[in-house]
matplotlib code that plots the C-alpha trace (Angstrom):
import matplotlib.pyplot as plt

x = [48.6, 50.7, 53.9, 53.1, 52.4, 55.4, 57.7, 56.6, 57.3, 56.6, 54.9, 52.1, 51.3, 51.4, 48.8, 46.6, 46.8, 46.5, 44.7, 46.5, 49.2, 48.1, 50.8, 50.0, 51.3, 50.7, 49.2, 48.2, 48.2, 46.1, 47.1, 45.9, 46.1, 48.9, 48.0, 49.2, 51.6, 53.5, 54.2, 57.7, 59.0, 58.9, 55.4, 54.3, 55.9, 54.2, 50.8, 51.1, 51.2, 47.6, 46.8, 49.3, 47.7, 44.2, 45.4, 47.1, 44.0, 41.4, 43.8, 43.4, 39.8, 37.1, 34.1, 31.8, 34.5, 35.5, 32.1, 32.1, 35.0, 34.6, 33.1, 35.7, 38.1, 41.2, 43.1, 42.4, 38.7, 38.9, 40.9, 38.6, 35.5, 37.0, 38.2, 34.6, 33.1, 35.4, 35.3, 31.5, 31.8, 34.3, 31.9, 29.1, 31.2, 32.2, 28.6, 27.6, 30.5, 29.4, 25.8, 26.7, 28.9, 26.0, 23.7, 26.2, 26.6, 22.9, 22.7, 25.4, 23.9, 20.9, 23.3, 21.8, 24.4, 27.3, 25.8, 25.4, 28.9, 30.2, 28.3, 29.7, 33.2, 32.4, 33.7, 32.1, 32.8, 30.9, 28.0, 27.3, 27.4, 25.0, 22.5, 22.4]
y = [-61.2, -62.0, -60.8, -62.7, -65.9, -65.7, -65.0, -68.5, -70.1, -69.0, -72.5, -71.6, -68.4, -70.4, -72.9, -69.7, -68.4, -71.7, -74.8, -77.1, -79.5, -83.0, -85.6, -87.5, -90.1, -90.7, -94.0, -94.5, -90.8, -90.1, -88.5, -90.3, -89.2, -90.8, -92.7, -91.0, -93.9, -93.4, -89.5, -88.5, -86.3, -83.3, -84.1, -84.5, -81.1, -79.3, -80.9, -79.7, -76.1, -76.0, -77.2, -74.6, -71.9, -72.9, -72.7, -69.3, -67.9, -69.1, -68.0, -64.6, -64.3, -63.3, -65.8, -64.2, -64.6, -68.0, -69.2, -67.8, -69.8, -72.8, -75.2, -74.3, -77.2, -75.4, -72.3, -70.8, -71.3, -69.6, -66.8, -66.3, -66.2, -63.8, -61.6, -61.6, -60.7, -57.8, -56.5, -56.2, -54.5, -52.1, -51.4, -50.8, -48.3, -46.5, -46.2, -44.8, -42.2, -41.1, -40.9, -38.7, -36.6, -36.1, -35.1, -32.4, -31.0, -30.8, -29.0, -26.7, -25.7, -24.3, -21.5, -21.3, -23.3, -21.6, -18.2, -19.1, -20.4, -17.2, -15.0, -16.9, -16.4, -12.6, -13.1, -9.9, -10.9, -14.0, -12.6, -9.8, -12.3, -14.4, -11.6, -10.4]
z = [140.0, 137.1, 138.8, 141.9, 140.0, 137.8, 140.8, 141.9, 138.6, 135.0, 134.4, 136.9, 134.8, 131.6, 133.1, 133.9, 130.5, 128.6, 129.5, 131.9, 130.8, 130.1, 129.0, 125.9, 123.7, 120.0, 118.9, 115.3, 114.6, 117.5, 120.8, 123.8, 127.5, 129.3, 132.4, 135.6, 136.6, 133.1, 133.7, 133.7, 136.5, 134.1, 133.0, 136.6, 137.5, 134.5, 135.3, 138.9, 137.7, 137.1, 140.8, 142.1, 139.9, 141.1, 144.8, 144.3, 142.6, 145.2, 148.1, 146.8, 146.8, 149.2, 149.7, 147.0, 144.3, 145.6, 145.0, 141.6, 140.5, 142.8, 140.1, 137.6, 136.6, 135.6, 136.5, 132.9, 133.5, 136.8, 135.5, 132.5, 134.8, 137.0, 134.1, 132.5, 135.9, 136.5, 132.9, 133.3, 136.5, 135.0, 132.1, 134.7, 136.6, 133.4, 132.4, 135.8, 135.5, 132.0, 133.1, 136.3, 134.0, 131.6, 134.4, 135.5, 132.1, 131.8, 135.0, 134.2, 130.8, 132.7, 133.9, 137.3, 139.2, 137.4, 138.4, 142.1, 142.1, 140.6, 143.1, 145.9, 144.7, 144.1, 140.5, 139.1, 135.4, 135.8, 137.7, 135.1, 132.2, 134.1, 134.6, 131.2]

ax = plt.figure().add_subplot(projection="3d")
ax.plot(x, y, z, "-o")
ax.set_aspect("equal")
plt.show()
């Protein structure tokens, strides 16, 4: 996804990794959001990156994933929501794999399955070690 988005414009990926760009000006040592009508062309372009990023992300999603991020207000929020969801899915898959591996090892410790496999393959040395 990063490569595709960066191929469009690096500013779009920046909007995904960071919060959206909001033009501001300083008044009495306080930063105030600029009214839209006062944005420069460059500020307008940078602010659009978040909209383009949101569109790009949602265009790549199935309906289940789309509804997961549909209430997000920025591309960064969407991306963080998707990352959190998929990281937990990956952790669940890893836990299942570890559990299956433990069950296999437990089964193999009994010796029965290994001996049956050895007999099928006519491995005499393995069979004799299983019968003793």
